[in-house]
N, C-alpha and C positions, 0 to 999 in steps of 0.2 A: 564636473564629470570626469575629468582627467585624474583628479585625486582619487575618486571612487574606483576608477579602473585600476590604478596602481595598487591600491589597498587590496582589491580583489585579486589581482595577479599575484601579489606576494603571498596571500593566504592559499590561493589555489596551488601554487608551487609547493608550499609547506604541506598541504594535504596530500599531494602526490607522493610525498616522502613518508607520510604516516601509514600508508596501507599495510606495509609489512609488519610494523609494530602493532597494528590493529588486529592482526591475524591471531586466532585462537585455534585450539584443537579439542576434539572430544574423542580421543582414542583411549585405549585401556589405561595408560598411566594417569590421564586427566580424570577419568571416571573414578579411579581408585584413590585419587588424591583429595582429601577432605578440604584442603585449601582452595582447590579449583572447583570441585563439585559442590558448590554452595549456591543457594538461592539469594539473589540480590534483595536486600531490604531497603526501601527508600528512606531518606531522612525524614523522621517524624512518623514513619509507618510502623506497623507491628508485624512481628514475625508470625506468619500464619501457616507455615509448613515446617515439618520436622527437619532440622538441618542435618540430623544424623542420617537421614534417608538419602541415598545416592540417586538422585533423580535425573542426572544428565544422561542422555542417550547417545550411543556411539554414532559418530559420523566418520567416514573413512578419509576425508580430505580437510585440510585447513580451511578456515572460513573467517569472514568478518562478522563478529557478533552484532547484536542490536546496537550496542554503544561503542564498539570497537575497543580501544584500550582503556576507555573510562570504565568505572566500576559497574555501572547499571547494565542490566539485561545482558549477561554473558553468553546467552544462547544464540543460536542461529534461528532467525525467524523466517516465516514463509514469505510474506509480502514485503517486509523490509528489504530483502535481498534484491528484489527487482529494482528498487531505487538506488540501493548501494551499487549495483552493477552498472547503472547509468553513469555514475561518476568514474567507476573503474574503467569502463570502455573509453571514456574521454581521455583518461590517462594511460591508455593502451596497456592495461593490466588484464590481458586476456587470460593469463594463467590463473589468476584468482577467480575471475568470472567462470571459467571452466570448472574449477573446483566447486564453486557454489552450485553450478548446474548438476554436477555429478552427485553431490550430496543430496540434492533434492530428488534426483532420479533414484538414488539408493533408497530414499524414504518411500517412494512409491513402490519400489520392488519389495520392500520389507513390510510396509503398512498399508499399501493400497492408495496412499495420498501423501501429499507434502503436509507434514504436521504443522500446526500452529507454531511450534518451536520444538527443538530437540530436548524436551523434558518429558519424563514419564507422565506428568499431570497434564500433558497436551495430547495424549494419545486418542482422545475422544473427538478431536475436531481438527479442521484445517483452517486456512485463511483465504483471503481474496486470491483467486487462481490466476497468477500472472506468469506461470513457468513456461507455457508454450510460447507466449510472446518473447520471453527472455531467451529461450533457446533459438528462436528465429533471428533475433537481433545478433546473437553470437554467430550463428551460421552466416548471416549476411556479411559479417565482417571477416570471417575466417574461410568460408566456403569449405568447411570441414564436413564432407558428405558422410564420412564414417560416423562422426559424432551424431549427425542428424538421424542416421539409420538406427543408432542405439536409442536415441531419445524418443523417436516417434511412437513406437509401440507402447512405451511406458506412459507417455502423455495421453494416448488413446485410453489406456487402462484407467488412468485417474479420472478422465472425463466420464467414461461409461460406468465405471464401478463405484465412483464416489459422487461426483457432481450431478450425474444423471441417474443416480440410484434413487430408490423409492423414498428414502428419508429426506431428499432434497426436492423431489418433485411436488408440484402443486397443480390444482385444477386449471390454472391459468396457462400452463405450458412453460412457465418461467420457474426458476429455482428460488427456494428460500434458504435460511440458515438453520442448521440443526447441530446440536451437540449430542454425542452418543453415550453420554453418562458420566460427565465430570462430577466426582463425589463432593467437590468443595464449593461449587456454585449452584445456585438455583438454575433450573433448565433454561429459563429465558435469558438469564445473564450469561450463561455459558455459550448459548447459541449466538448472542450478540457479539461475543468475543471472536466469532468467526468472521465478522466484518469490521465493525467499529464499536468497541466496548464503551459503555457509559456515555450515551448520546440521546438526545431527544427525538431522533429521527423516526423511530419505529413505534412510537406510542407505548413503549414499555415491553413489547413482546415481538421481537423480530421474527419469530416463527409464524406469525400471521401475515408476514410481508414478503415481497419479492424485491430485495434491495437493489437499487440502481447500480451500486458499485459492483456487486457480485454479478449481476446479469449483464452489464456492459462488459465486464472483464470476460465473461464466458463467451460473448459474441466475438471479442477479440481472440480468445483462446481458440475458438472454432475456425476463425479465419486464418489463424497461424497454422492450425492442423491442415487446412486446405492448401496453404502454400507449401508446407512440408510434403504432403502427398503428391503435389505437382512436381516438386523437385525430385521426389523418389519414383516418379513415373507410375503413379497409381491413380489413373483418371477417374475410376468409379468412386474412390474414396474422396478425391478432390470435390467431385460434384456433391457427394453426401454432406460433407462439412460445409460447403458453401450454402447449400439449401437450408441446413440447420441454423447457420449463422443469420441468414436473411429472415427466417421464420422468427427466431427470437428477437431480432431487431424490430421486426414489425409488431411483435407483442409488447415490447417496451414502449413503442410509439403509441399503441392503442391504450394501454393501461396507465402510463405514467405521464404522458404529455397533457398539460392543461392549457387549452387554447385561450381561455379567459385571462389567465395569469401570464401566459407566454413562458411557461416554465415546466420543467420535469420534476415531479414529486414522487416520494415513495408511495407504493400502493399496498394497502391492506386488503388482501384478497378474501379474507374471512368477512370483514365488514363491507367489502366491495366499495371501497372508497380510498381516495388519495389522502395522505397525511400532510396537512398544510404547514410544513416546516421548510423554509428556504435554506438550502445548503449547497456547498460546492459539489456535492455528489451529482448534481444535475450536469456538471461539466464532464463527467465520465461519458456522457452520450456524445460529446464532441471527441473526446479522447479515442473512443472506440468507433467513431464515425457511424454512430447510430442516428444522430440528429440529421435532419435535412438542412440544406443551406438557409432556408427561411428561419428554421428554428435556431440555427446557429446565430443568425443575425439577432434574433430576439434574446438569446441567452447572453450574448455580448453586451447588449443594452442593459441587461439585468446585473451585469458584473458590478455595477456601481453599488449594489446593495451590500456587497462584501468587501469592497475596496476601501481600506482605511489608510491613514498616512504611512503605515509601515508594512503594508502587505494585505493579503486576503484573509479575513476571518472565515472560519469554517461555516458558521451560520450568520445571518444578517443581524441577529440580536440574541438575547438570552431567552430561552424557552423554559417553561416549567419542567422540572424533572419528572419523568414518568415512573421513576424508581423511588419509592417512599424513603428508602434508607440513605439516598444520596442527594444532598442538597445541591451539589454542584456537579455538572457533567463536563468531562474533559474535551469531548468532541463537539464544541460549540463556541460561539462568541465568548470572549475576545481572542480565542486561541488561533494562531496561525501555524499550521503544521507543515514542516518541510515537504513531506511527500505530496501534499495537496497543492502546494505552490508549484511543484514540478509537474504534476498531472495537468493542472490548468494551463501552464505555459505550453506544454506539448499539445493540449487540446486546441488552444488558440492558433498555434502554428499550423495544425492540421487543416484548418479552414482559412488560412491566409491572413489572420489578424495579427500581423507581425508587430505593429506599433503597440497594441494592447499588451501583447506578451512581454515586450521589452519593458513597458511602463511598470507592470506588476512585478516583473523580475527585479527591476532596479529598486523598487520600494522595499521588497523583503530583503534583498541583498544588503541594502544599506543598514537595515536593522541588525542583521546577522553580523556585519562587520563592526558596527558600533559596539554591540555587546561583546564581541570578541576583543576589541581594544580595551573595554572595561574589565572584563573577567579573565581573558586569556583562554576562553573555552567556547565550544559550540554547545548547543542545547537541544533537548528533545522537541520543544515547541517554544513559541514566542507570543507575547501579548502585542498584537499588531495595532491595537487601538491606542495604547499608552506608549508603545515603544519600549517595553521592558520585559522582565521575566516574572512579573508579579501576577500570581493567581492565588489570591488569599483564601479561597474556599476550596481549593483542589483536594483530591484524594491524597496527593503527596507533593512535595516540592519538586519543581522542575529539575530533572537530573541532567547533568552534563552528558553529552552524547556526540560521538563522531558519526558512524553509520550514515543514516540518511541525511543528517545535517551536513556532513562532509560532501555528500553527493549533490545536495542542493546547491552548495556554493559552486561546485564545479559546473553543474548544469545551468543554473540560473545566470551565472556570470557570462557564459557563452551566449545565452539568449540576450542578456542585457547589452552586451557589447558587440553583437554580430553586425556585420556591415549591411 
């Protein structure tokens, strides 16, 4: 254990020195520079967009891209940033966190939502809404009331004008995912990209579903709005957001909890049925504190379904692909994704399951450190069953990545080795 701690500490220190080198810009010079304004093509992948087209969208402040200083994903992404900011806050880089938040608020001001990423081909959708929680984390550390006053009305605008707009509403009272017209993807695939693309979770059409990840995030978003309204001395709005959060939490309980299986499943509101795929998305209910204590106990027991020698797999097994053209889906067994390891660790800690959080953090951290020792790099995801980077049937080879992989090292190390 002492050796693992020392290896982690050395890498964590190195990561703290990477952040500045990982920073990119998307101002006019970068947008006009064809060497910068290019779309990343994965190894073994095919170029599916015109590289002559300048697709990078302006952002006023420097940011950590999806992969940082690695080649992949040079854009700033919507939900990646929440996890990246977790690492930045642990390294006291409030300056970069503030830039990230300002860029996302700028996106709401310009487009009405935080885009999937700052590319023109992402103008038709967002991603998992974590910005309100992120703003509250920043405020909790800085007590910058002026910043909170700036952010609050824009966060309200995004919720009311995008996530609670007609195209996301369902008869259940919960939100689904929709894309507003991506010309390059079929509508159901474009909509799936708003939450988790290429996954068995939604039976092939997320538009029929009320995804756990999205709706738990929205409960947390509303509770963050309530805290902000209280800090800004707006009691009527505080009550409004709290009631809306409680209402949506109740609906998740009603529709997605399966007492026979003691698990939360995705709900197909068109077919009025749960989709029987076991995934880590159930643990978003602990992360957002939607689950009851008894349900939390049951979910922790179920954690063994996903726990493999090297971390948590996203699903308990391989499920058939609901998309005929894709033999293999990236958001399922045996993939262990850094943001999901971070989410589950925080979810467990929320309910006092410290030993379980440490155990899972150490398992995944050991794999990341072993692969770093072998390759000298961090990676987008890991095979937690075999303990390697092998995904032979994937859409593309696993890319090297800083971003949320760096943040996972910083975050999970502090969970693994906390007193």
